[in-house]
Legacy VTK file of the C-alpha trace (Angstrom):
# vtk DataFile Version 3.0
C-alpha trace
ASCII
DATASET POLYDATA
POINTS 294 float
-47.409 -8.965 -46.995
-50.720 -8.166 -45.717
-52.025 -4.644 -45.068
-52.314 -5.658 -40.827
-48.981 -6.741 -41.184
-47.300 -3.152 -42.611
-49.761 -1.354 -39.922
-47.967 -3.444 -37.206
-44.209 -2.466 -38.388
-45.229 0.644 -38.573
-46.413 0.967 -35.043
-43.559 -1.073 -34.119
-41.231 1.137 -34.711
-43.080 4.136 -32.894
-43.159 2.170 -30.302
-40.087 0.910 -30.122
-38.122 4.588 -30.372
-40.934 6.066 -27.649
-39.549 3.322 -25.287
-35.959 4.527 -26.132
-36.759 7.878 -25.426
-38.620 7.325 -22.062
-36.125 4.481 -20.667
-32.993 4.308 -22.687
-32.343 7.649 -24.179
-31.059 9.495 -21.022
-28.877 6.687 -19.167
-25.645 6.400 -19.769
-25.153 3.204 -21.537
-24.779 4.214 -25.203
-23.114 1.416 -26.291
-26.253 -0.663 -25.075
-28.930 2.180 -26.487
-26.138 1.622 -29.918
-27.212 -2.120 -29.908
-30.836 -1.786 -29.337
-31.402 1.262 -32.119
-29.575 -1.289 -34.666
-31.507 -4.695 -33.801
-34.959 -2.311 -33.303
-36.480 -1.364 -36.681
-35.158 -5.281 -37.567
-37.541 -6.249 -35.172
-40.211 -4.167 -35.895
-40.123 -5.713 -39.150
-39.744 -9.434 -38.100
-42.626 -9.278 -35.122
-45.797 -9.337 -37.273
-44.453 -12.313 -39.226
-44.458 -14.331 -35.944
-47.134 -15.808 -34.855
-46.823 -18.481 -31.794
-49.043 -21.894 -31.066
-49.095 -23.317 -27.689
-48.801 -27.340 -28.386
-48.444 -30.128 -25.842
-46.663 -29.939 -22.905
-47.307 -26.479 -22.487
-44.522 -25.798 -25.465
-44.861 -23.105 -27.800
-44.226 -22.981 -31.917
-42.741 -20.161 -33.687
-44.807 -20.387 -37.166
-43.809 -19.067 -40.273
-45.771 -17.378 -42.268
-48.290 -19.936 -44.160
-48.497 -20.330 -47.916
-51.200 -21.432 -49.248
-51.274 -23.211 -52.857
-54.535 -22.848 -54.792
-55.203 -25.671 -57.384
-56.615 -23.966 -60.474
-60.106 -24.923 -61.553
-60.249 -23.778 -65.021
-61.530 -20.221 -64.285
-59.332 -17.479 -64.310
-59.742 -15.364 -60.952
-57.363 -12.150 -61.287
-56.885 -10.394 -58.129
-57.183 -6.977 -58.189
-54.217 -4.525 -58.228
-52.926 -2.957 -55.374
-51.521 0.761 -56.880
-50.351 1.721 -53.295
-48.197 -0.979 -53.009
-46.638 -0.552 -56.293
-45.794 3.087 -55.505
-44.282 1.731 -52.043
-42.485 -0.306 -53.947
-41.210 2.176 -56.800
-40.262 4.749 -54.579
-37.917 2.549 -51.952
-36.385 0.711 -55.164
-35.525 4.524 -55.826
-34.103 5.334 -52.432
-31.950 2.481 -52.665
-30.555 3.214 -55.911
-30.088 6.863 -54.433
-28.526 4.980 -51.044
-26.231 3.300 -53.339
-25.218 6.763 -55.474
-24.465 8.170 -52.318
-22.181 5.519 -51.159
-20.243 5.458 -54.011
-19.768 9.341 -54.131
-18.512 9.379 -50.538
-16.015 6.388 -51.125
-14.624 7.978 -54.323
-11.429 10.037 -53.814
-11.725 13.367 -52.876
-10.546 16.751 -53.589
-7.610 16.288 -50.220
-3.981 15.482 -49.885
-2.953 12.977 -47.516
-1.510 13.766 -44.402
-0.497 10.933 -42.744
-1.786 7.902 -40.784
-3.413 8.195 -37.167
-3.540 5.557 -35.273
-3.499 3.068 -38.616
-6.298 5.433 -40.081
-5.392 7.654 -43.323
-5.323 11.519 -42.598
-5.977 13.725 -45.197
-6.598 17.325 -45.022
-9.780 18.664 -47.555
-9.337 21.154 -50.279
-12.940 22.045 -50.952
-13.840 24.743 -47.918
-17.304 23.721 -48.142
-17.039 20.106 -46.637
-16.847 19.453 -43.071
-14.275 17.178 -40.861
-15.821 13.721 -40.831
-15.052 10.178 -41.190
-15.926 7.221 -43.511
-14.589 3.525 -42.873
-11.075 4.005 -42.565
-10.301 7.417 -43.387
-10.444 10.400 -41.600
-11.148 14.098 -43.716
-10.083 17.207 -41.157
-11.247 20.715 -42.845
-8.083 22.978 -42.668
-9.880 25.385 -39.995
-9.414 22.458 -37.498
-5.711 21.825 -38.243
-4.792 23.675 -35.218
-7.069 21.644 -33.212
-5.774 18.432 -34.822
-4.907 16.280 -31.777
-8.730 16.280 -30.330
-10.132 16.397 -33.789
-8.177 13.256 -35.142
-9.152 11.184 -31.739
-12.622 12.584 -31.736
-12.695 10.640 -35.291
-10.409 7.633 -34.662
-13.148 6.984 -32.102
-15.959 6.754 -35.206
-13.576 4.642 -37.241
-12.249 1.972 -34.736
-15.990 1.672 -33.658
-17.361 0.993 -36.825
-20.277 3.740 -36.927
-20.052 4.126 -40.494
-21.453 0.664 -40.701
-24.284 1.672 -38.301
-25.166 4.595 -40.667
-25.695 2.613 -43.561
-27.416 -0.119 -41.807
-30.015 3.121 -40.834
-29.858 4.149 -44.592
-31.384 0.686 -45.458
-34.019 1.240 -43.014
-34.917 4.610 -44.125
-35.149 3.896 -47.863
-37.492 0.763 -46.831
-39.774 2.808 -44.585
-39.046 6.476 -46.090
-42.917 7.114 -45.437
-42.455 7.030 -41.820
-41.584 10.021 -40.435
-40.074 8.095 -37.009
-37.456 6.384 -38.523
-35.579 10.216 -39.264
-36.044 10.628 -35.825
-34.367 7.181 -35.309
-31.194 8.351 -37.392
-30.731 11.531 -35.659
-30.534 9.298 -32.624
-28.337 6.714 -33.796
-25.711 9.886 -34.771
-26.361 11.585 -31.884
-25.456 8.264 -29.778
-22.189 7.942 -31.802
-20.960 11.282 -31.009
-21.953 10.658 -27.342
-19.571 7.638 -27.453
-16.666 9.603 -29.477
-17.293 12.213 -26.421
-16.829 10.172 -24.109
-13.637 7.753 -25.598
-11.644 11.051 -26.239
-12.692 11.999 -22.429
-11.279 8.783 -21.460
-7.850 9.206 -22.821
-6.449 12.197 -20.673
-8.637 15.142 -22.245
-9.923 17.833 -20.316
-13.734 18.124 -20.041
-13.168 22.373 -20.188
-10.413 21.935 -22.787
-12.864 19.424 -24.901
-15.892 21.502 -24.507
-13.881 24.654 -25.481
-13.224 22.781 -28.634
-16.651 22.302 -29.998
-17.676 25.176 -29.372
-14.537 26.978 -31.419
-14.968 24.406 -34.155
-18.900 24.685 -34.489
-20.324 26.530 -37.480
-23.725 25.479 -39.809
-23.370 23.312 -42.194
-24.983 19.899 -43.814
-23.114 16.869 -43.357
-24.281 13.020 -45.345
-26.475 10.898 -43.014
-23.485 8.402 -44.453
-20.655 9.656 -42.125
-19.857 10.773 -39.172
-19.407 14.445 -39.319
-17.367 16.383 -36.190
-19.247 19.529 -37.039
-23.055 19.030 -36.034
-24.387 22.089 -34.647
-27.904 20.460 -34.366
-26.346 18.283 -31.661
-23.304 20.212 -30.081
-26.021 21.616 -27.193
-27.113 17.872 -26.359
-23.385 16.863 -26.152
-21.976 19.974 -23.423
-25.090 19.308 -21.417
-24.191 16.145 -21.139
-20.725 16.863 -20.009
-22.378 18.901 -17.805
-24.230 16.874 -16.215
-21.155 14.546 -15.607
-19.723 17.667 -13.875
-22.089 20.848 -13.650
-18.695 22.865 -11.794
-16.950 22.975 -15.259
-17.090 26.263 -17.194
-16.777 24.928 -20.833
-15.731 28.924 -21.632
-13.240 31.690 -20.033
-16.054 34.116 -18.298
-18.643 31.064 -18.858
-20.946 30.153 -15.264
-23.883 28.507 -17.324
-24.274 26.388 -20.064
-26.220 29.456 -21.486
-23.229 31.044 -23.235
-22.514 28.297 -25.026
-25.604 28.369 -26.654
-25.698 31.963 -27.215
-22.136 31.596 -29.445
-23.619 28.827 -31.069
-26.549 31.085 -32.264
-23.908 33.434 -33.155
-22.535 31.320 -35.294
-25.469 30.331 -36.996
-26.208 33.915 -37.341
-22.796 34.840 -38.465
-23.075 32.150 -41.324
-26.880 33.018 -42.657
-25.413 36.640 -43.306
-22.172 34.705 -44.886
-24.649 32.803 -47.354
-26.290 35.812 -48.096
-23.183 37.549 -48.954
-21.869 35.206 -51.406
-19.377 33.599 -49.051
-17.434 36.629 -49.015
-16.108 35.463 -45.558
-15.316 32.288 -46.112
-13.090 32.591 -48.962
-10.858 35.596 -47.334
-10.459 33.754 -44.310
-8.881 30.311 -45.982
-7.577 32.536 -48.521
-3.414 31.495 -48.585
LINES 1 295
294 0 1 2 3 4 5 6 7 8 9 10 11 12 13 14 15 16 17 18 19 20 21 22 23 24 25 26 27 28 29 30 31 32 33 34 35 36 37 38 39 40 41 42 43 44 45 46 47 48 49 50 51 52 53 54 55 56 57 58 59 60 61 62 63 64 65 66 67 68 69 70 71 72 73 74 75 76 77 78 79 80 81 82 83 84 85 86 87 88 89 90 91 92 93 94 95 96 97 98 99 100 101 102 103 104 105 106 107 108 109 110 111 112 113 114 115 116 117 118 119 120 121 122 123 124 125 126 127 128 129 130 131 132 133 134 135 136 137 138 139 140 141 142 143 144 145 146 147 148 149 150 151 152 153 154 155 156 157 158 159 160 161 162 163 164 165 166 167 168 169 170 171 172 173 174 175 176 177 178 179 180 181 182 183 184 185 186 187 188 189 190 191 192 193 194 195 196 197 198 199 200 201 202 203 204 205 206 207 208 209 210 211 212 213 214 215 216 217 218 219 220 221 222 223 224 225 226 227 228 229 230 231 232 233 234 235 236 237 238 239 240 241 242 243 244 245 246 247 248 249 250 251 252 253 254 255 256 257 258 259 260 261 262 263 264 265 266 267 268 269 270 271 272 273 274 275 276 277 278 279 280 281 282 283 284 285 286 287 288 289 290 291 292 293
């Protein structure tokens, strides 16, 4: 890879992400957005290695990168060692190793109790109070405090499992390991996770759950947490406001909480939850321990 090709890959990543944000992110074509978000980084990598040359009859040929074989003339010409490329390569290998370790840790049996099967997927109740409701491949993990809303939560996580969203997250993690130095790849990952939530929300709403009830559940179960980028988490406070706004865009007359006449009430409740959790953390987590004490 030449320096020019390396720069072009980074510029392609930025350009493709900019095009997505301008033309696609605000539309409701979530399945098409998912497809673009997955193949976009791959196209950004592939394009700089392709060259087009016009041949006879106005046709075009795609040429792979040329391989030059230089015959030795007896004199040894040592190329200058590129320390920058070596550093990038070593860090990328380190990031890939960390990704593999994280994946193994996620797939290992958790401190959870098997509850039942939901539409063919295993459901577990988490014993670790610091974890949050999430799904990974064919397993769904529910936080004990979410069990009162299990019908909606299970339907939401089932939407992630049936659509193989975990595969998307692993692919984006591979991209992130290769281009860890490019800030845009982290924004790309966030957009994939947000689009997954839109898809899961749309699936739940299409199965008869009212928008009002679903919005109330999202706000009621919201609390600050830092889920892994390799799992689909039900609690994502950073994206909750956008998801509720998406509902509001579909039906501006719906109120999501008793006495709520605008999206501002939900925003205030989200901020209150964040403030509450920060105070709990400063108090050593006393609220969380007493809340779940049995």
